[in-house]
Backbone bond lengths (Angstrom), bond angles and torsions (degrees), N, CA, C in turn:
res aa  C-N    CA-C-N  psi(-1)  N-CA   C-N-CA  omega(-1)  CA-C   N-CA-C  phi
1 M - - - 1.402 - - 1.539 105.14 -
2 G 1.350 114.91 134.09 1.478 117.80 -179.03 1.477 111.32 -99.88
3 F 1.332 116.12 -172.98 1.451 123.89 175.28 1.452 114.84 -57.06
4 G 1.231 117.57 -44.51 1.460 122.23 -175.15 1.503 111.94 -64.49
5 A 1.416 115.06 -48.93 1.443 118.48 178.40 1.486 113.56 -62.86
6 S 1.329 118.51 -37.61 1.422 121.47 177.63 1.482 114.81 -63.92
7 I 1.377 115.56 -44.17 1.451 118.27 178.72 1.531 109.47 -69.48
8 F 1.382 117.61 -28.70 1.429 117.29 -179.41 1.593 109.78 -68.77
9 L 1.414 113.47 -40.90 1.461 117.45 178.34 1.587 112.85 -63.02
10 I 1.305 111.76 -39.87 1.491 116.47 178.44 1.510 109.54 -61.07
11 A 1.399 117.42 -47.68 1.433 119.44 -176.55 1.564 111.86 -65.87
12 L 1.414 113.23 -42.56 1.545 114.91 179.48 1.505 108.53 -65.27
13 G 1.330 121.12 -38.83 1.462 123.43 176.24 1.513 112.61 -59.77
14 A 1.344 115.14 -42.93 1.501 120.80 178.74 1.606 111.20 -62.91
15 I 1.367 113.44 -39.22 1.403 116.69 178.55 1.629 110.38 -67.88
16 F 1.291 117.53 -42.58 1.436 119.41 177.95 1.503 111.26 -65.72
17 A 1.334 119.45 -38.43 1.453 121.42 -173.39 1.524 111.67 -78.82
18 F 1.343 118.26 -38.43 1.465 120.15 -171.06 1.547 115.09 -111.03
19 A 1.299 117.68 -28.64 1.469 118.84 -174.06 1.524 116.06 -98.33
20 I 1.326 115.49 -30.37 1.463 115.56 178.89 1.522 115.45 -92.68
21 N 1.260 115.37 128.82 1.511 119.34 -177.73 1.507 107.63 -120.30
22 A 1.300 116.48 68.62 1.492 120.92 -178.12 1.543 109.01 -120.02
23 N 1.299 116.48 152.01 1.389 124.19 -177.94 1.460 106.56 -118.18
24 L 1.358 115.80 112.28 1.518 118.74 179.58 1.565 110.36 -101.84
25 G 1.346 118.32 -5.91 1.415 119.48 176.07 1.556 109.53 92.01
26 W 1.247 115.50 -69.55 1.466 121.41 -172.97 1.506 112.25 -93.82
27 L 1.354 119.09 -12.27 1.474 122.20 -174.54 1.615 105.21 -129.32
28 D 1.298 116.75 122.69 1.386 125.39 172.91 1.564 111.39 -86.49
29 L 1.316 119.20 107.20 1.491 118.59 -176.51 1.514 113.03 -70.64
30 N 1.351 119.46 -20.93 1.451 122.09 178.62 1.544 106.56 -68.75
31 V 1.352 117.39 -43.21 1.409 119.33 -179.53 1.549 113.12 -66.98
32 V 1.311 115.05 -39.50 1.416 119.52 174.23 1.493 111.47 -61.22
33 G 1.341 120.29 -38.80 1.429 121.99 -179.88 1.519 110.74 -66.54
34 W 1.313 117.75 -39.08 1.468 121.71 -178.37 1.599 107.99 -69.99
35 V 1.271 115.45 -38.83 1.466 120.05 -179.60 1.570 108.76 -64.44
36 L 1.336 116.20 -43.07 1.425 119.84 -179.93 1.562 110.23 -66.64
37 M 1.325 118.14 -39.43 1.442 120.45 -179.77 1.527 109.33 -66.77
38 L 1.274 118.99 -37.25 1.445 122.79 178.82 1.494 113.50 -68.40
39 A 1.377 113.00 -39.59 1.508 118.87 175.98 1.567 108.14 -65.50
40 G 1.287 117.99 -42.81 1.483 120.50 179.44 1.584 109.52 -62.39
41 L 1.246 115.39 -43.41 1.487 119.55 177.65 1.521 113.38 -62.71
42 A 1.386 116.33 -44.18 1.483 119.09 176.62 1.533 111.00 -65.42
43 G 1.397 118.44 -34.15 1.484 118.96 178.60 1.578 108.04 -70.46
44 L 1.365 117.17 -39.28 1.422 120.95 -177.34 1.602 107.38 -61.90
45 L 1.326 117.05 -48.88 1.443 121.61 -176.20 1.575 109.97 -63.26
46 T 1.334 113.94 -39.92 1.491 117.22 176.65 1.492 112.64 -66.58
47 T 1.301 120.08 -40.66 1.399 121.56 178.13 1.623 112.38 -65.43
48 L 1.315 115.19 -42.11 1.506 121.12 173.21 1.551 109.91 -59.48
49 Y 1.268 117.83 -42.91 1.492 121.68 -177.36 1.609 108.15 -63.01
50 F 1.344 114.53 -47.47 1.460 115.21 -177.27 1.515 112.59 -71.21
51 W 1.349 117.62 -34.54 1.476 118.16 174.00 1.454 114.63 -67.00
52 N 1.309 120.32 -32.91 1.410 120.67 175.23 1.577 114.45 -74.34
53 T 1.310 118.01 -24.16 1.426 119.52 178.30 1.554 111.19 -81.72
54 R 1.318 116.41 -17.84 1.443 120.06 174.86 1.505 115.89 -76.04
55 R 1.314 113.95 -23.34 1.475 123.39 -178.24 1.544 110.15 -87.87
56 R 1.280 115.21 79.65 1.400 119.49 177.98 1.489 116.13 -90.22
57 R 1.277 120.28 138.87 1.405 120.93 -176.65 1.577 110.37 -80.85
58 V 1.236 112.24 132.87 1.404 120.46 -175.83 1.605 107.10 -113.84
59 V 1.327 115.27 119.11 1.439 117.15 178.83 1.514 108.40 -103.61
60 A 1.314 116.60 114.06 1.446 119.43 -174.40 1.531 109.17 -96.00
61 A 1.312 115.81 133.58 1.462 117.40 173.54 1.488 114.02 -71.67
62 P 1.272 117.77 145.52 1.411 119.77 179.54 1.500 114.09 -64.00
63 V 1.303 116.92 148.53 1.482 120.16 -179.56 1.521 105.11 -73.90
64 R 1.334 111.36 128.80 1.475 118.60 176.65 1.519 110.06 -81.03
65 Q 1.302 115.48 135.72 1.376 119.15 176.44 1.522 109.91 -127.95
66 R 1.333 112.15 136.47 1.475 120.09 179.41 1.487 107.15 -124.33
67 V 1.272 113.22 115.91 1.488 115.80 -178.28 1.598 107.07 -110.48
68 V 1.275 117.05 119.58 1.394 123.67 179.89 1.553 105.39 -105.99
69 A 1.267 114.38 108.19 1.562 119.15 179.45 1.462 109.43 -95.52
70 E 1.360 114.39 129.59 1.458 115.40 174.85 1.517 104.68 -89.05
71 P 1.318 114.03 167.42 1.450 118.49 179.48 1.501 112.31 -58.62
72 V 1.246 118.73 159.90 1.432 124.37 -175.36 1.622 102.33 -75.41
73 V 1.379 107.54 130.64 1.526 113.05 -179.24 1.527 107.23 -116.76
74 P 1.338 115.28 125.92 1.538 114.22 -176.16 1.626 104.51 -75.54
75 A 1.221 111.72 144.72 1.523 118.59 -179.54 1.517 106.92 -113.71
76 Q 1.276 114.02 -166.90 1.428 123.87 -179.40 1.547 110.54 -65.19
77 D 1.318 113.96 157.45 1.494 119.76 171.76 1.530 112.27 57.34
78 D 1.319 120.00 29.12 1.406 124.67 175.93 1.564 113.91 62.26
79 R 1.345 116.71 26.38 1.391 123.20 177.11 1.546 108.34 -92.62
80 V 1.274 116.53 147.95 1.507 115.76 179.52 1.549 105.04 -109.94
81 V 1.300 114.74 134.39 1.461 122.82 -176.76 1.547 107.48 -117.09
82 R 1.238 119.05 126.78 1.478 123.93 176.39 1.505 108.16 -112.94
83 E 1.316 115.20 122.55 1.499 118.64 -177.58 1.512 106.31 -102.41
84 E 1.334 113.09 136.32 1.518 120.37 178.42 1.567 111.40 -123.20
85 Y 1.283 114.56 152.14 1.442 124.46 171.97 1.438 106.48 -117.96
86 R 1.302 121.76 117.79 1.451 124.25 -176.70 1.606 104.99 -120.85
87 E 1.397 110.55 127.92 1.416 118.57 -179.16 1.551 106.88 -122.49
88 E 1.365 114.33 125.32 1.518 114.98 174.64 1.512 106.54 -122.07
89 R 1.332 112.93 139.95 1.469 120.18 178.74 1.556 109.22 -121.23
90 R 1.261 113.96 136.61 1.414 118.98 178.43 1.505 110.70 -85.98
91 P 1.325 118.68 157.12 1.512 120.51 179.13 1.490 109.02 -65.44
92 G 1.306 113.04 139.56 1.540 119.61 179.15 1.522 111.14 100.23
93 Y 1.289 120.34 -16.97 1.431 122.56 176.81 1.491 108.90 -85.49
94 P 1.336 116.98 151.51 1.474 119.77 178.62 1.513 111.04 -65.76
95 A 1.350 111.94 147.41 1.480 117.76 -177.55 1.442 114.88 -71.39
């Protein structure tokens, strides 16, 4: 039962319990209203419980970076070029 069905049962039960003043003889609508409100509340609490258990916290390890810098190598036209090797490993891969 989801949020919508639970709220619908609570509203329908409140209508039966507080708004309708009818006497059917064999059926007490006030009791039916309270039962519907309790069923809606139970469904709402159950839905909230299951939604909260689905939200698990995931702690991700930071991505390790290893930078191996080679010595500075002069290039043409008096410009300096620095070459880097960058390695990134994702969590779960062998080191």
